[in-house]
Residue frames as a rotation matrix with the C-alpha (Angstrom) as fourth column:
MET 1
0.208 0.975 -0.082 18.70
-0.651 0.075 -0.756 19.92
-0.730 0.211 0.650 41.61
THR 2
-0.815 -0.421 0.398 18.52
-0.026 0.714 0.700 16.86
-0.579 0.560 -0.593 39.45
SER 3
-0.206 0.757 -0.621 16.36
-0.968 -0.249 0.017 16.39
-0.141 0.605 0.784 36.43
SER 4
-0.095 0.247 0.964 14.43
-0.104 0.961 -0.256 13.25
-0.990 -0.124 -0.065 35.89
HIS 5
-0.678 -0.192 -0.709 14.66
-0.719 -0.026 0.695 11.67
-0.152 0.981 -0.120 32.50
ARG 6
0.082 0.783 0.616 11.56
-0.311 0.607 -0.731 9.95
-0.947 -0.132 0.294 31.31
SER 7
-0.926 -0.376 -0.031 11.80
-0.173 0.350 0.921 7.62
-0.335 0.858 -0.389 28.35
THR 8
0.130 0.992 -0.011 8.77
-0.417 0.045 -0.908 7.68
-0.900 0.122 0.419 26.12
THR 9
-0.668 -0.241 0.704 8.22
0.445 0.629 0.637 5.37
-0.597 0.739 -0.313 23.22
PRO 10
-0.708 0.449 -0.545 6.64
-0.657 -0.701 0.276 7.10
-0.258 0.554 0.792 20.23
PRO 11
0.279 0.876 0.394 3.29
-0.502 0.482 -0.718 5.67
-0.819 0.003 0.574 19.14
ALA 12
-0.490 -0.456 0.743 3.63
0.257 0.739 0.623 2.83
-0.833 0.496 -0.245 16.69
PRO 13
-0.853 0.219 -0.474 2.71
-0.522 -0.354 0.776 3.11
0.003 0.909 0.416 13.01
SER 14
-0.422 0.795 0.436 -0.86
0.201 0.551 -0.810 2.14
-0.884 -0.254 -0.392 12.19
LEU 15
-0.860 0.229 0.455 -3.48
0.479 0.057 0.876 2.12
0.175 0.972 -0.159 9.43
ARG 16
-0.256 0.851 -0.458 -6.48
0.207 -0.414 -0.886 4.31
-0.944 -0.322 -0.070 8.75
PRO 17
0.467 0.461 0.755 -8.52
0.841 0.031 -0.539 5.34
-0.272 0.887 -0.373 5.72
VAL 18
-0.683 -0.631 0.369 -6.96
0.724 -0.651 0.226 7.98
0.098 0.422 0.901 3.47
ARG 19
0.256 0.720 -0.645 -8.40
0.709 -0.593 -0.382 11.48
-0.658 -0.359 -0.662 4.05
LEU 20
0.776 0.081 0.626 -8.65
0.532 -0.618 -0.579 14.57
0.340 0.782 -0.522 1.85
GLY 21
0.904 -0.405 0.135 -6.28
-0.417 -0.771 0.481 16.30
-0.091 -0.491 -0.866 4.28
ASP 22
0.493 -0.746 0.448 -3.53
0.329 0.636 0.698 13.78
-0.805 -0.197 0.559 3.38
ALA 23
0.925 -0.067 0.374 -2.75
0.358 -0.177 -0.917 15.61
0.128 0.982 -0.139 0.12
PRO 24
0.645 -0.750 0.145 0.34
-0.746 -0.659 -0.094 17.48
0.166 -0.047 -0.985 1.47
ALA 25
0.122 -0.596 0.794 1.81
-0.551 0.625 0.553 14.18
-0.826 -0.505 -0.252 2.75
VAL 26
0.661 0.142 0.737 1.07
0.475 0.680 -0.558 12.53
-0.580 0.719 0.382 -0.62
LEU 27
0.928 -0.354 0.115 2.96
-0.143 -0.624 -0.768 15.35
0.343 0.697 -0.630 -2.35
ASP 28
0.362 -0.829 0.426 5.86
-0.902 -0.196 0.383 14.97
-0.234 -0.523 -0.819 0.08
ALA 29
0.284 -0.215 0.934 6.01
-0.042 0.971 0.236 11.21
-0.958 -0.106 0.266 -0.58
HIS 30
0.852 0.081 0.517 6.04
0.492 0.211 -0.844 11.74
-0.177 0.974 0.140 -4.34
ARG 31
0.775 -0.606 0.177 8.88
-0.473 -0.743 -0.473 14.24
0.418 0.283 -0.863 -3.97
SER 32
0.604 -0.520 0.604 10.88
-0.586 0.224 0.779 11.81
-0.540 -0.824 -0.169 -1.81
ALA 33
-0.306 -0.699 0.646 12.16
0.027 0.672 0.740 9.55
-0.952 0.244 -0.187 -4.61
ALA 34
-0.611 -0.012 -0.791 12.32
-0.746 -0.325 0.581 9.51
-0.264 0.946 0.190 -8.39
ASP 35
-0.968 0.207 -0.144 10.66
0.130 0.899 0.417 6.07
0.216 0.385 -0.897 -8.55
MET 36
-0.498 0.834 -0.235 7.45
0.316 -0.078 -0.946 7.56
-0.807 -0.546 -0.225 -7.12
ALA 37
-0.526 0.283 -0.802 6.72
-0.748 -0.602 0.278 8.90
-0.404 0.747 0.529 -10.62
ARG 38
-0.894 0.202 -0.399 5.53
-0.072 0.815 0.574 5.35
0.442 0.543 -0.715 -11.43
GLN 39
-0.631 0.675 -0.383 2.68
0.721 0.328 -0.610 5.96
-0.286 -0.661 -0.694 -8.95
GLY 40
0.504 0.798 0.331 1.23
0.863 -0.477 -0.166 8.88
0.025 0.369 -0.929 -10.91
THR 41
-0.342 -0.594 0.728 2.17
0.569 -0.747 -0.342 12.46
0.748 0.298 0.594 -11.70
VAL 42
0.792 0.494 -0.359 2.15
0.582 -0.432 0.689 14.37
0.185 -0.754 -0.630 -8.44
THR 43
-0.325 -0.933 0.153 4.41
0.850 -0.359 -0.385 17.42
0.415 0.004 0.910 -8.50
THR 44
-0.680 0.188 0.709 2.00
-0.282 -0.959 -0.017 20.04
0.676 -0.212 0.705 -7.11
LEU 45
-0.874 0.422 0.238 -0.42
-0.191 0.152 -0.970 20.21
-0.446 -0.894 -0.053 -4.20
GLU 46
-0.014 0.906 -0.422 -3.32
-0.929 -0.168 -0.330 20.37
-0.370 0.388 0.844 -6.67
GLN 47
-0.076 -0.078 -0.994 -2.16
-0.657 0.754 -0.009 17.11
0.750 0.653 -0.108 -8.31
ALA 48
-0.958 -0.251 -0.140 -1.86
-0.050 0.625 -0.779 15.55
0.282 -0.739 -0.611 -4.84
ARG 49
-0.517 0.845 0.134 -5.43
-0.549 -0.207 -0.810 16.59
-0.657 -0.492 0.571 -4.09
GLU 50
0.167 0.558 -0.813 -6.54
-0.976 0.211 -0.056 15.08
0.140 0.803 0.579 -7.39
GLN 51
-0.509 -0.399 -0.763 -4.77
-0.333 0.908 -0.253 11.81
0.794 0.125 -0.595 -6.57
VAL 52
-0.965 0.208 0.158 -6.39
-0.100 0.268 -0.958 11.67
-0.242 -0.941 -0.238 -3.13
ALA 53
-0.126 0.969 -0.214 -9.82
-0.837 -0.220 -0.501 12.34
-0.532 0.116 0.839 -4.69
TRP 54
0.007 0.052 -0.999 -9.12
-0.795 0.606 0.026 9.50
0.607 0.794 0.046 -7.17
LEU 55
-0.845 -0.407 -0.347 -8.17
-0.115 0.772 -0.625 7.20
0.522 -0.489 -0.699 -4.27
LEU 56
-0.818 0.555 0.151 -11.43
-0.220 -0.059 -0.974 8.04
-0.531 -0.830 0.170 -2.47
ALA 57
-0.443 0.671 -0.594 -13.67
-0.816 -0.028 0.577 6.99
0.370 0.740 0.561 -5.39
ALA 58
0.371 0.748 0.551 -16.40
-0.900 0.437 0.014 4.46
-0.230 -0.500 0.835 -4.62
ASP 59
0.939 -0.002 -0.343 -14.61
-0.144 0.905 -0.400 1.67
0.311 0.425 0.850 -6.51
ARG 60
-0.050 -0.992 -0.112 -11.43
-0.046 0.115 -0.992 1.97
0.998 -0.044 -0.051 -4.41
ARG 61
0.944 0.101 -0.315 -10.27
0.309 0.071 0.948 1.31
0.118 -0.992 0.036 -0.87
ALA 62
0.197 -0.898 0.393 -7.32
0.060 -0.389 -0.919 3.48
0.979 0.205 -0.023 0.12
THR 63
0.874 0.014 -0.486 -5.53
0.472 0.216 0.855 2.87
0.117 -0.976 0.182 3.41
ALA 64
0.546 -0.692 0.472 -2.96
-0.506 -0.721 -0.473 5.26
0.668 0.020 -0.744 4.82
ILE 65
0.295 -0.606 -0.739 0.13
0.839 0.534 -0.102 3.94
0.456 -0.590 0.666 6.57
VAL 66
0.678 0.044 0.734 0.64
-0.150 -0.969 0.196 6.56
0.720 -0.243 -0.650 9.27
ASP 67
-0.469 -0.864 -0.181 3.43
0.178 0.108 -0.978 7.30
0.865 -0.491 0.103 11.71
GLY 68
-0.464 0.236 -0.854 2.87
0.879 0.240 -0.411 7.82
0.108 -0.942 -0.319 15.42
ALA 69
-0.781 0.166 -0.602 1.82
0.051 -0.944 -0.325 11.42
-0.622 -0.285 0.729 14.76
ASP 70
0.169 0.919 0.355 -0.95
0.422 0.258 -0.869 10.26
-0.890 0.297 -0.345 12.36
ALA 71
0.121 -0.200 -0.972 0.91
-0.752 -0.658 0.041 11.60
-0.648 0.726 -0.230 9.30
LEU 72
0.952 0.254 0.171 0.62
-0.068 0.718 -0.693 9.57
-0.299 0.648 0.700 6.10
VAL 73
-0.013 -0.995 -0.103 3.96
-0.677 -0.067 0.733 7.96
-0.736 0.079 -0.673 5.18
GLY 74
-0.962 -0.268 -0.050 2.64
-0.219 0.652 0.725 5.38
-0.162 0.709 -0.687 2.75
LEU 75
-0.054 0.968 -0.247 -0.35
-0.955 -0.122 -0.270 3.81
-0.291 0.221 0.931 1.14
VAL 76
-0.938 0.017 0.347 -1.93
0.133 0.940 0.314 0.44
-0.321 0.340 -0.884 0.41
ALA 77
-0.272 0.867 -0.417 -4.92
-0.723 -0.470 -0.506 0.64
-0.635 0.164 0.754 -1.90
LEU 78
-0.639 0.184 0.747 -7.18
0.470 0.862 0.190 -1.44
-0.609 0.473 -0.637 -4.08
SER 79
-0.592 0.591 -0.547 -9.16
-0.805 -0.460 0.374 -0.75
-0.031 0.662 0.749 -7.23
ILE 80
-0.539 0.478 0.694 -12.28
-0.181 0.739 -0.649 -2.87
-0.823 -0.476 -0.312 -6.85
ASP 81
-0.686 0.476 -0.550 -14.10
-0.514 0.219 0.830 -4.90
0.516 0.852 0.095 -9.50
ALA 82
-0.462 0.543 0.701 -17.22
-0.783 0.123 -0.610 -5.59
-0.418 -0.831 0.368 -7.41
GLU 83
0.499 0.714 -0.490 -18.89
-0.863 0.459 -0.210 -7.80
0.075 0.528 0.846 -10.02
ASN 84
0.408 -0.436 -0.802 -15.99
-0.138 0.839 -0.526 -10.26
0.903 0.325 0.282 -9.88
ARG 85
0.999 -0.019 0.038 -15.18
-0.038 0.034 0.999 -9.67
-0.021 -0.999 0.033 -6.17
LEU 86
0.377 -0.902 0.209 -11.66
0.897 0.300 -0.323 -8.76
0.229 0.309 0.923 -7.27
GLY 87
0.925 -0.126 -0.358 -9.19
0.019 -0.926 0.377 -6.12
-0.379 -0.356 -0.854 -6.15
TRP 88
0.464 -0.838 0.287 -6.10
0.494 -0.024 -0.869 -4.77
0.735 0.545 0.403 -7.92
PHE 89
0.810 -0.219 -0.544 -3.67
0.534 -0.108 0.839 -4.19
-0.243 -0.970 0.029 -5.04
PHE 90
0.275 -0.787 0.552 -1.00
0.472 -0.390 -0.791 -1.47
0.838 0.478 0.264 -5.00
TYR 91
0.811 -0.091 -0.579 1.25
0.547 -0.234 0.803 0.22
-0.208 -0.968 -0.140 -2.46
TRP 92
0.215 -0.817 0.535 4.00
0.382 -0.434 -0.816 2.79
0.899 0.379 0.219 -1.97
LEU 93
0.579 -0.136 -0.804 6.06
0.789 -0.155 0.594 4.36
-0.205 -0.979 0.018 0.80
HIS 94
0.914 -0.399 0.071 7.81
-0.393 -0.916 -0.077 7.67
0.096 0.043 -0.994 1.32
ALA 95
0.410 -0.825 -0.389 11.51
-0.051 0.405 -0.913 7.01
0.911 0.394 0.124 0.71
ALA 96
-0.342 -0.582 0.738 12.44
-0.737 -0.322 -0.595 7.90
0.583 -0.747 -0.319 4.31
HIS 97
0.104 0.495 0.863 10.24
-0.916 0.385 -0.110 5.07
-0.387 -0.779 0.494 5.61
ARG 98
0.672 0.082 -0.736 11.40
-0.525 0.754 -0.395 2.26
0.523 0.652 0.549 3.34
GLY 99
-0.192 -0.830 -0.523 13.37
-0.217 0.556 -0.803 -0.73
0.957 -0.041 -0.287 4.58
GLN 100
-0.723 -0.025 0.691 11.52
-0.686 -0.096 -0.721 -0.97
0.085 -0.995 0.052 7.91
GLY 101
-0.925 0.378 -0.046 8.91
0.378 0.926 0.015 -3.57
0.049 -0.004 -0.999 6.95
LEU 102
-0.608 0.729 -0.316 6.04
-0.266 -0.561 -0.784 -1.05
-0.748 -0.392 0.535 7.05
ALA 103
-0.315 0.507 -0.803 4.76
-0.946 -0.102 0.307 -1.80
0.074 0.856 0.511 3.54
ALA 104
-0.687 0.017 -0.726 4.78
-0.120 0.983 0.137 -5.55
0.717 0.181 -0.673 4.16
ARG 105
-0.879 0.358 -0.316 2.99
0.421 0.272 -0.865 -5.26
-0.224 -0.893 -0.390 7.51
ALA 106
-0.472 0.730 -0.494 0.45
-0.572 -0.680 -0.458 -2.85
-0.671 0.066 0.739 6.01
ALA 107
-0.428 0.276 -0.861 -0.12
-0.809 0.309 0.501 -5.13
0.404 0.910 0.091 3.01
VAL 108
-0.901 0.105 -0.421 -0.75
0.248 0.921 -0.302 -8.09
0.356 -0.376 -0.855 5.34
ALA 109
-0.702 0.640 -0.313 -3.46
0.234 -0.208 -0.950 -6.18
-0.673 -0.740 -0.004 7.24
VAL 110
-0.326 0.590 -0.739 -5.12
-0.794 -0.595 -0.126 -4.70
-0.514 0.545 0.662 4.16
ALA 111
-0.631 0.076 -0.772 -5.16
-0.539 0.672 0.507 -8.03
0.558 0.736 -0.383 2.29
GLU 112
-0.908 0.310 -0.283 -6.73
0.419 0.714 -0.561 -9.74
0.028 -0.628 -0.778 5.30
ARG 113
-0.463 0.772 -0.436 -9.48
-0.089 -0.530 -0.843 -7.09
-0.882 -0.352 0.314 5.53
ALA 114
-0.418 0.281 -0.864 -10.05
-0.895 -0.294 0.337 -7.18
-0.159 0.914 0.374 1.77
LEU 115
-0.619 0.087 -0.781 -10.54
-0.336 0.869 0.364 -10.96
0.710 0.487 -0.508 1.80
THR 116
-0.924 0.373 -0.079 -12.79
0.212 0.331 -0.919 -10.98
-0.317 -0.867 -0.385 4.87
PRO 117
-0.378 0.855 0.355 -16.55
0.837 0.152 0.525 -11.29
0.395 0.496 -0.773 4.16
PHE 118
-0.389 0.351 0.852 -18.74
-0.150 -0.936 0.317 -8.18
0.909 -0.004 0.417 4.51
ALA 119
0.623 0.759 -0.190 -20.64
0.018 0.228 0.973 -9.87
0.782 -0.610 0.129 7.34
ASP 120
0.530 -0.520 -0.670 -17.42
0.848 0.350 0.399 -10.06
0.027 -0.779 0.626 9.35
GLY 121
0.690 -0.179 -0.701 -16.44
0.147 -0.914 0.379 -6.42
-0.708 -0.365 -0.605 8.76
GLY 122
-0.387 -0.890 0.241 -14.31
0.414 0.066 0.908 -6.97
-0.824 0.451 0.343 5.66
TRP 123
-0.388 0.130 -0.913 -14.52
-0.664 -0.726 0.178 -5.84
-0.640 0.675 0.368 2.08
GLY 124
0.399 0.760 0.513 -15.92
-0.275 0.633 -0.724 -9.12
-0.875 0.148 0.462 0.73
LEU 125
0.282 -0.359 -0.890 -13.38
-0.958 -0.057 -0.280 -9.76
0.050 0.932 -0.360 -2.04
GLU 126
0.883 0.067 0.465 -12.36
-0.129 0.986 0.102 -13.23
-0.452 -0.150 0.879 -3.17
ARG 127
0.426 -0.790 0.441 -9.24
0.905 0.371 -0.211 -12.48
0.003 0.489 0.872 -5.25
LEU 128
0.718 -0.355 -0.598 -6.47
-0.167 -0.923 0.348 -9.90
-0.676 -0.150 -0.722 -5.08
GLU 129
0.622 -0.544 0.564 -3.99
0.778 0.344 -0.526 -9.21
0.092 0.766 0.637 -7.87
LEU 130
0.729 -0.433 -0.531 -0.86
-0.238 -0.887 0.396 -7.13
-0.642 -0.162 -0.749 -8.22
GLY 131
0.707 -0.597 0.379 2.10
0.660 0.366 -0.656 -6.68
0.253 0.714 0.653 -10.50
HIS 132
0.729 -0.540 -0.421 5.52
-0.150 -0.726 0.671 -5.14
-0.668 -0.426 -0.610 -10.03
ARG 133
0.619 -0.604 -0.501 8.54
-0.715 -0.170 -0.678 -4.43
0.325 0.778 -0.537 -12.18
ALA 134
0.836 -0.338 -0.431 10.91
0.350 0.935 -0.055 -7.40
0.422 -0.105 0.900 -12.22
ASN 135
-0.191 -0.966 0.174 13.75
0.471 -0.245 -0.848 -5.04
0.861 -0.080 0.502 -11.30
ASN 136
-0.172 0.203 0.964 11.97
-0.746 -0.666 0.007 -4.07
0.643 -0.718 0.266 -8.04
PRO 137
-0.426 -0.030 -0.904 12.56
0.233 0.962 -0.142 -7.05
0.874 -0.271 -0.403 -5.72
ALA 138
-0.996 0.083 0.040 11.43
-0.064 -0.306 -0.950 -5.08
-0.067 -0.948 0.310 -2.64
SER 139
-0.299 0.946 -0.126 7.91
-0.954 -0.294 0.054 -4.92
0.014 0.137 0.991 -4.07
GLY 140
0.026 0.246 -0.969 7.93
-0.352 0.909 0.221 -8.69
0.936 0.335 0.110 -4.59
ALA 141
-0.821 -0.370 -0.435 8.98
0.272 0.416 -0.868 -9.17
0.502 -0.830 -0.241 -0.97
VAL 142
-0.752 0.631 0.191 5.98
-0.607 -0.550 -0.574 -7.10
-0.257 -0.548 0.796 0.15
ALA 143
0.030 0.805 -0.593 3.64
-0.898 0.283 0.338 -9.19
0.440 0.522 0.731 -2.01
ARG 144
-0.194 -0.165 -0.967 4.98
0.032 0.984 -0.175 -12.51
0.981 -0.064 -0.185 -0.70
ALA 145
-0.984 -0.177 -0.029 4.85
0.043 -0.075 -0.996 -11.29
0.174 -0.981 0.081 2.92
ALA 146
-0.499 0.864 0.058 1.15
-0.796 -0.431 -0.424 -10.51
-0.342 -0.258 0.904 2.39
GLY 147
-0.201 0.403 0.893 0.45
-0.087 0.901 -0.426 -14.04
-0.976 -0.164 -0.146 1.15
PHE 148
0.595 0.374 -0.711 0.43
-0.706 -0.181 -0.685 -13.37
-0.385 0.910 0.157 -2.58
VAL 149
0.262 -0.434 0.862 1.57
0.328 0.880 0.344 -16.18
-0.908 0.193 0.373 -4.89
HIS 150
-0.474 -0.500 -0.725 3.71
-0.557 -0.468 0.686 -15.51
-0.682 0.729 -0.057 -7.96
GLU 151
0.384 0.758 0.527 1.53
0.039 0.557 -0.829 -16.41
-0.922 0.339 0.184 -10.94
GLY 152
0.506 -0.203 0.838 3.56
0.846 0.306 -0.437 -15.34
-0.168 0.930 0.326 -13.95
SER 153
-0.416 -0.694 -0.587 5.43
0.373 -0.719 0.586 -12.72
-0.829 0.025 0.559 -15.90
GLU 154
0.832 0.530 0.166 4.45
0.403 -0.371 -0.837 -10.18
-0.382 0.763 -0.521 -18.50
ARG 155
-0.078 -0.965 0.250 7.48
0.896 0.042 0.442 -9.77
-0.437 0.258 0.862 -20.72
GLY 156
-0.823 -0.438 0.362 8.39
0.561 -0.728 0.395 -6.23
0.091 0.528 0.844 -21.73
LYS 157
0.106 0.988 -0.113 5.15
0.994 -0.105 0.020 -4.77
0.008 -0.115 -0.993 -20.33
PHE 158
0.786 0.188 -0.589 6.45
0.325 -0.936 0.136 -1.31
-0.525 -0.298 -0.797 -19.44
LEU 159
0.296 -0.708 0.641 8.63
0.717 -0.278 -0.639 1.08
0.631 0.649 0.425 -21.39
ILE 160
0.893 -0.080 -0.442 10.78
0.323 -0.570 0.755 2.91
-0.313 -0.818 -0.484 -18.84
ASP 161
0.348 -0.775 -0.527 13.47
-0.458 -0.631 0.626 5.31
-0.818 0.024 -0.575 -19.98
GLY 162
0.200 -0.200 -0.959 13.49
-0.979 -0.008 -0.203 3.67
0.032 0.980 -0.197 -23.42
GLU 163
-0.823 -0.526 -0.216 13.90
-0.504 0.850 -0.151 0.14
0.263 -0.015 -0.965 -22.07
ARG 164
0.197 0.890 -0.411 11.27
-0.466 0.453 0.760 -2.63
0.863 0.042 0.504 -21.96
VAL 165
-0.718 -0.371 0.589 10.77
-0.681 0.194 -0.706 -3.95
0.148 -0.908 -0.392 -18.42
ASP 166
-0.486 0.513 -0.707 9.13
0.215 0.855 0.472 -7.23
0.847 0.077 -0.526 -17.40
VAL 167
-0.204 0.518 0.831 6.37
-0.913 -0.406 0.029 -7.30
0.353 -0.753 0.556 -14.80
LEU 168
-0.916 -0.047 -0.397 5.90
0.102 0.932 -0.347 -10.12
0.387 -0.359 -0.849 -12.30
THR 169
-0.146 0.953 0.266 2.27
-0.633 -0.296 0.715 -10.88
0.760 -0.064 0.647 -11.46
TYR 170
-0.989 -0.128 -0.080 0.88
-0.003 0.551 -0.834 -12.19
0.151 -0.825 -0.545 -8.19
GLY 171
-0.093 0.993 0.068 -2.51
-0.399 -0.100 0.911 -13.26
0.912 0.058 0.406 -6.87
ARG 172
-0.988 -0.066 0.142 -4.10
-0.157 0.390 -0.907 -14.17
0.005 -0.918 -0.396 -3.59
LEU 173
-0.309 0.915 -0.261 -7.39
-0.022 0.267 0.963 -16.01
0.951 0.303 -0.063 -3.22
VAL 174
0.171 0.489 0.855 -9.72
-0.894 -0.287 0.343 -15.95
0.413 -0.824 0.388 -0.26
THR 175
0.963 0.232 -0.135 -9.04
-0.178 0.929 0.326 -19.71
0.201 -0.290 0.936 0.06
ASP 176
0.158 -0.976 -0.150 -5.25
0.106 0.168 -0.980 -19.24
0.982 0.139 0.130 0.30
SER 177
0.290 -0.158 -0.944 -3.62
0.937 0.248 0.246 -19.60
0.195 -0.956 0.220 3.69
ALA 178
0.983 0.006 0.182 -3.09
-0.041 -0.966 0.255 -16.39
0.178 -0.258 -0.950 5.60
PRO 179
0.168 -0.986 0.006 0.56
-0.023 -0.010 -1.000 -15.36
0.986 0.168 -0.024 5.88
GLY 180
0.284 -0.131 -0.950 2.33
0.886 0.416 0.207 -15.86
0.368 -0.900 0.234 9.17
ALA 181
-0.736 -0.625 0.260 3.48
0.514 -0.766 -0.387 -12.22
0.441 -0.151 0.885 9.29
ALA 182
-0.163 0.639 -0.752 1.80
0.832 -0.321 -0.453 -9.75
-0.531 -0.699 -0.479 11.62
GLY 183
0.046 0.276 0.960 -0.03
0.782 -0.608 0.137 -6.81
0.622 0.744 -0.244 10.10
LEU 184
-0.918 -0.244 0.313 -0.03
0.054 -0.859 -0.510 -3.22
0.393 -0.451 0.801 11.26
PRO 185
-0.522 0.773 -0.361 -2.88
0.713 0.163 -0.682 -2.36
-0.469 -0.613 -0.636 13.61
TRP 186
-0.236 0.580 0.779 -5.91
0.637 -0.513 0.575 -0.42
0.734 0.632 -0.249 12.39
GLN 187
-0.976 0.029 0.216 -6.86
-0.163 -0.755 -0.635 2.79
0.145 -0.655 0.741 14.16
ALA 188
-0.578 0.813 -0.072 -10.23
0.618 0.378 -0.689 2.68
-0.533 -0.443 -0.721 15.91
């Protein structure tokens, strides 16, 4: 008797809105690396639930980066200033999923949706902004992949472990060219 070996490809990562049920995965991501503390204090399931509730506020858009099993492994989100059609863009990934291009591909897709007019199914924003620590070049690579343009530096903005750290700022306008990189697909 011989056994047949079938090769199956796991479903690809994709994007969907963050859900209340994502709190355990948010906690797991925050526990995955010390640098996640810069994304908020999440050391308990209750704090993870509070962060998810904060992400689901009316003035935010929170998008989960999910693996093939629909488990949240990262996040791309915006805090929205509707009056100015502006979004403050931020993102993070569970440490086990870094270095695979997921954050960049997710940022591409979310930025495109954010800058698409309401009438065309987008979020109707005209400007996106973000900032990252100068000593975090991976975050800058994500921003550039998503079409953000380096606009300046804020010297000594953060105090981290007793040391002043510069922040690099980026922006993307609705009139800027779309990046050539492919974004992650959105779930239906």
